[in-house]
OpenMM code with the backbone's topology and positions (N, CA, C; nanometers):
from openmm import Vec3, app, unit

residues = "MET LYS TRP PHE GLU LEU LEU THR VAL ALA GLY ALA THR LEU ALA ALA ALA VAL THR VAL VAL ALA LEU TYR SER LEU GLY VAL ARG LEU THR ALA ILE ALA GLY ASP ALA GLN GLN ALA SER PRO GLY VAL LYS ARG SER LEU ALA TYR VAL CYS PHE GLY LEU CYS GLY LEU ALA VAL LEU PHE GLY LEU TYR LEU ILE ILE PRO TYR PHE SER ALA".split()
positions = [
    Vec3(3.3563, 0.7925, 0.3231),
    Vec3(3.2054, 0.8220, 0.3508),
    Vec3(3.1637, 0.7760, 0.4989),
    Vec3(3.0677, 0.8517, 0.5597),
    Vec3(3.0267, 0.8071, 0.6812),
    Vec3(2.9050, 0.7118, 0.6717),
    Vec3(2.9426, 0.5841, 0.6871),
    Vec3(2.8351, 0.4801, 0.6771),
    Vec3(2.7411, 0.4819, 0.7922),
    Vec3(2.7831, 0.5063, 0.9107),
    Vec3(2.6912, 0.5072, 1.0280),
    Vec3(2.5831, 0.6044, 1.0029),
    Vec3(2.6132, 0.7266, 0.9609),
    Vec3(2.5116, 0.8312, 0.9401),
    Vec3(2.4249, 0.7987, 0.8388),
    Vec3(2.4705, 0.7346, 0.7343),
    Vec3(2.3834, 0.6862, 0.6268),
    Vec3(2.2848, 0.5871, 0.6719),
    Vec3(2.3357, 0.4842, 0.7524),
    Vec3(2.2371, 0.3946, 0.8084),
    Vec3(2.1449, 0.4391, 0.9062),
    Vec3(2.1837, 0.5410, 0.9882),
    Vec3(2.1021, 0.6192, 1.0802),
    Vec3(1.9855, 0.6824, 0.9982),
    Vec3(2.0029, 0.7517, 0.8903),
    Vec3(1.9193, 0.8253, 0.8120),
    Vec3(1.8211, 0.7207, 0.7419),
    Vec3(1.8750, 0.6096, 0.6862),
    Vec3(1.8029, 0.5149, 0.6348),
    Vec3(1.7028, 0.4522, 0.7302),
    Vec3(1.7568, 0.4152, 0.8425),
    Vec3(1.6672, 0.3550, 0.9535),
    Vec3(1.5701, 0.4529, 1.0062),
    Vec3(1.5910, 0.5870, 1.0009),
    Vec3(1.4875, 0.6800, 1.0575),
    Vec3(1.3818, 0.6875, 0.9351),
    Vec3(1.4184, 0.6883, 0.8184),
    Vec3(1.3298, 0.7025, 0.7201),
    Vec3(1.2275, 0.5746, 0.6984),
    Vec3(1.2994, 0.4638, 0.7127),
    Vec3(1.2130, 0.3451, 0.7253),
    Vec3(1.1041, 0.3501, 0.8300),
    Vec3(1.1658, 0.3756, 0.9444),
    Vec3(1.0649, 0.3799, 1.0689),
    Vec3(0.9577, 0.4782, 1.0516),
    Vec3(0.9899, 0.5957, 0.9935),
    Vec3(0.8855, 0.7106, 0.9846),
    Vec3(0.7749, 0.6591, 0.8650),
    Vec3(0.8328, 0.6011, 0.7684),
    Vec3(0.7374, 0.5548, 0.6657),
    Vec3(0.6439, 0.4492, 0.6978),
    Vec3(0.6942, 0.3550, 0.7806),
    Vec3(0.6118, 0.2381, 0.8294),
    Vec3(0.5121, 0.3032, 0.9326),
    Vec3(0.5555, 0.4079, 1.0146),
    Vec3(0.4547, 0.4604, 1.1061),
    Vec3(0.3463, 0.5310, 1.0420),
    Vec3(0.3867, 0.6029, 0.9360),
    Vec3(0.2712, 0.6955, 0.8640),
    Vec3(0.1854, 0.5880, 0.7885),
    Vec3(0.2308, 0.4903, 0.7194),
    Vec3(0.1360, 0.3996, 0.6536),
    Vec3(0.0602, 0.3186, 0.7512),
    Vec3(0.1198, 0.2813, 0.8687),
    Vec3(0.0364, 0.2003, 0.9595),
    Vec3(-0.0761, 0.2944, 1.0243),
    Vec3(-0.0447, 0.4219, 1.0488),
    Vec3(-0.1415, 0.5148, 1.1011),
    Vec3(-0.2518, 0.5389, 1.0025),
    Vec3(-0.2226, 0.5509, 0.8808),
    Vec3(-0.3116, 0.5776, 0.7788),
    Vec3(-0.3915, 0.4537, 0.7544),
    Vec3(-0.3401, 0.3224, 0.7522),
    Vec3(-0.4135, 0.2051, 0.7328),
    Vec3(-0.5154, 0.1869, 0.8500),
    Vec3(-0.4580, 0.2103, 0.9744),
    Vec3(-0.5526, 0.2039, 1.0878),
    Vec3(-0.6695, 0.2999, 1.0732),
    Vec3(-0.6505, 0.4268, 1.0275),
    Vec3(-0.7508, 0.5277, 1.0015),
    Vec3(-0.8494, 0.4721, 0.9060),
    Vec3(-0.8017, 0.4192, 0.8042),
    Vec3(-0.8951, 0.3745, 0.6974),
    Vec3(-0.9750, 0.2578, 0.7496),
    Vec3(-0.9118, 0.1631, 0.8158),
    Vec3(-0.9782, 0.0480, 0.8824),
    Vec3(-1.0860, 0.1012, 0.9821),
    Vec3(-1.0513, 0.1938, 1.0639),
    Vec3(-1.1414, 0.2295, 1.1618),
    Vec3(-1.2695, 0.3069, 1.0937),
    Vec3(-1.2380, 0.3832, 0.9827),
    Vec3(-1.3426, 0.4423, 0.9108),
    Vec3(-1.4346, 0.3454, 0.8540),
    Vec3(-1.3865, 0.2336, 0.8014),
    Vec3(-1.4717, 0.1220, 0.7375),
    Vec3(-1.5584, 0.0578, 0.8424),
    Vec3(-1.4891, 0.0445, 0.9617),
    Vec3(-1.5655, -0.0303, 1.0734),
    Vec3(-1.6782, 0.0597, 1.1328),
    Vec3(-1.6527, 0.2017, 1.1287),
    Vec3(-1.7537, 0.2878, 1.1625),
    Vec3(-1.8662, 0.2999, 1.0779),
    Vec3(-1.8397, 0.2690, 0.9582),
    Vec3(-1.9367, 0.2878, 0.8545),
    Vec3(-2.0491, 0.1592, 0.8671),
    Vec3(-2.0039, 0.0538, 0.9285),
    Vec3(-2.0917, -0.0653, 0.9428),
    Vec3(-2.2080, -0.0351, 1.0218),
    Vec3(-2.3323, -0.0633, 0.9777),
    Vec3(-2.4372, -0.0325, 1.0685),
    Vec3(-2.4644, -0.1177, 1.1845),
    Vec3(-2.3983, -0.2365, 1.2012),
    Vec3(-2.4145, -0.3179, 1.3048),
    Vec3(-2.3283, -0.2767, 1.4234),
    Vec3(-2.2360, -0.1762, 1.4111),
    Vec3(-2.1527, -0.1439, 1.5243),
    Vec3(-2.2193, -0.0726, 1.6451),
    Vec3(-2.1677, -0.0848, 1.7587),
    Vec3(-2.2347, -0.0396, 1.8774),
    Vec3(-2.2028, 0.1071, 1.8885),
    Vec3(-2.0689, 0.1487, 1.8771),
    Vec3(-2.0306, 0.2880, 1.8941),
    Vec3(-1.9518, 0.3358, 1.7786),
    Vec3(-2.0220, 0.3771, 1.6613),
    Vec3(-1.9538, 0.4182, 1.5565),
    Vec3(-1.8809, 0.5446, 1.5707),
    Vec3(-1.9234, 0.6320, 1.6517),
    Vec3(-1.8731, 0.7682, 1.6858),
    Vec3(-1.7334, 0.7602, 1.7333),
    Vec3(-1.7046, 0.6648, 1.8253),
    Vec3(-1.5736, 0.6601, 1.8851),
    Vec3(-1.4836, 0.6042, 1.7928),
    Vec3(-1.5236, 0.5124, 1.7083),
    Vec3(-1.4305, 0.4520, 1.6018),
    Vec3(-1.3963, 0.5641, 1.5031),
    Vec3(-1.5079, 0.6376, 1.4670),
    Vec3(-1.4662, 0.7487, 1.3669),
    Vec3(-1.3926, 0.8516, 1.4194),
    Vec3(-1.3980, 0.8932, 1.5490),
    Vec3(-1.3072, 0.9866, 1.6136),
    Vec3(-1.1655, 0.9397, 1.6233),
    Vec3(-1.1518, 0.8105, 1.6533),
    Vec3(-1.0143, 0.7511, 1.6541),
    Vec3(-0.9607, 0.7589, 1.5052),
    Vec3(-1.0414, 0.7264, 1.4097),
    Vec3(-0.9872, 0.7385, 1.2800),
    Vec3(-0.9348, 0.8733, 1.2396),
    Vec3(-1.0133, 0.9795, 1.2878),
    Vec3(-0.9674, 1.1151, 1.2581),
    Vec3(-0.8375, 1.1425, 1.3316),
    Vec3(-0.8277, 1.0820, 1.4517),
    Vec3(-0.7037, 1.1086, 1.5232),
    Vec3(-0.5820, 1.0425, 1.4479),
    Vec3(-0.6094, 0.9333, 1.3951),
    Vec3(-0.5015, 0.8651, 1.2950),
    Vec3(-0.4564, 0.9405, 1.1875),
    Vec3(-0.5560, 1.0008, 1.1156),
    Vec3(-0.5417, 1.0846, 0.9956),
    Vec3(-0.4753, 1.2272, 1.0458),
    Vec3(-0.5093, 1.2677, 1.1587),
    Vec3(-0.4327, 1.3881, 1.2087),
    Vec3(-0.2991, 1.3678, 1.2411),
    Vec3(-0.2589, 1.2514, 1.3006),
    Vec3(-0.1353, 1.2132, 1.3293),
    Vec3(-0.0457, 1.2017, 1.1999),
    Vec3(-0.1061, 1.1360, 1.0920),
    Vec3(-0.0385, 1.1183, 0.9820),
    Vec3(-0.0090, 1.2632, 0.9135),
    Vec3(-0.1015, 1.3682, 0.9178),
    Vec3(-0.0828, 1.5011, 0.8885),
    Vec3(0.0251, 1.5643, 0.9526),
    Vec3(0.0282, 1.5490, 1.0886),
    Vec3(0.1304, 1.6069, 1.1643),
    Vec3(0.2798, 1.5503, 1.1306),
    Vec3(0.2816, 1.4219, 1.1048),
    Vec3(0.4117, 1.3536, 1.0515),
    Vec3(0.4550, 1.4156, 0.9280),
    Vec3(0.3652, 1.4406, 0.8494),
    Vec3(0.3982, 1.4891, 0.6905),
    Vec3(0.4425, 1.6363, 0.7254),
    Vec3(0.3769, 1.7226, 0.7916),
    Vec3(0.4208, 1.8591, 0.8278),
    Vec3(0.5521, 1.8671, 0.8972),
    Vec3(0.5804, 1.7606, 0.9866),
    Vec3(0.7125, 1.7687, 1.0492),
    Vec3(0.8170, 1.7335, 0.9557),
    Vec3(0.7830, 1.6391, 0.8691),
    Vec3(0.8970, 1.5918, 0.7578),
    Vec3(0.9267, 1.7167, 0.6610),
    Vec3(0.8211, 1.8080, 0.6348),
    Vec3(0.8435, 1.9125, 0.5549),
    Vec3(0.9192, 2.0167, 0.6314),
    Vec3(0.8883, 2.0389, 0.7626),
    Vec3(0.9583, 2.1309, 0.8369),
    Vec3(1.1177, 2.0959, 0.8335),
    Vec3(1.1366, 1.9570, 0.8482),
    Vec3(1.2834, 1.9304, 0.8404),
    Vec3(1.3604, 1.9398, 0.7188),
    Vec3(1.2784, 1.9308, 0.6049),
    Vec3(1.3278, 1.9303, 0.4621),
    Vec3(1.3509, 2.0745, 0.4302),
    Vec3(1.2438, 2.1668, 0.4506),
    Vec3(1.2562, 2.2938, 0.3835),
    Vec3(1.3477, 2.3882, 0.4688),
    Vec3(1.4624, 2.4354, 0.4171),
    Vec3(1.5591, 2.5173, 0.5080),
    Vec3(1.5093, 2.6381, 0.5561),
    Vec3(1.3927, 2.6961, 0.4917),
    Vec3(1.3486, 2.8246, 0.5501),
    Vec3(1.2837, 2.8140, 0.6886),
    Vec3(1.2243, 2.6994, 0.7190),
    Vec3(1.1704, 2.6771, 0.8347),
    Vec3(1.2701, 2.6320, 0.9584),
    Vec3(1.3641, 2.5594, 0.9155),
    Vec3(1.4544, 2.4968, 1.0213),
    Vec3(1.5775, 2.5840, 1.0296),
    Vec3(1.5907, 2.6958, 0.9699),
    Vec3(1.7125, 2.7758, 0.9813),
    Vec3(1.6988, 2.8799, 1.0938),
] * unit.nanometer
topology = app.Topology()
chain = topology.addChain("A")
for resn in residues:
    res = topology.addResidue(resn, chain)
    for name in ("N", "CA", "C"):
        topology.addAtom(name, app.Element.getBySymbol(name[0]), res)
């Protein structure tokens, strides 16, 4: 068995999962901060939250692109 390739895939999976979860968490946090009435610029924080959600969506779509053979062949 090729152990190095297995570790490479496991490491890439872990890094991708941590990145998606961190971006989603940051987006939720920025949305909560933007909803606070005492914030000076809620529009900027809300737009950054949407950027984080968009990057999460792109990461999911890229993962689907890699998994589904019809798209990557």
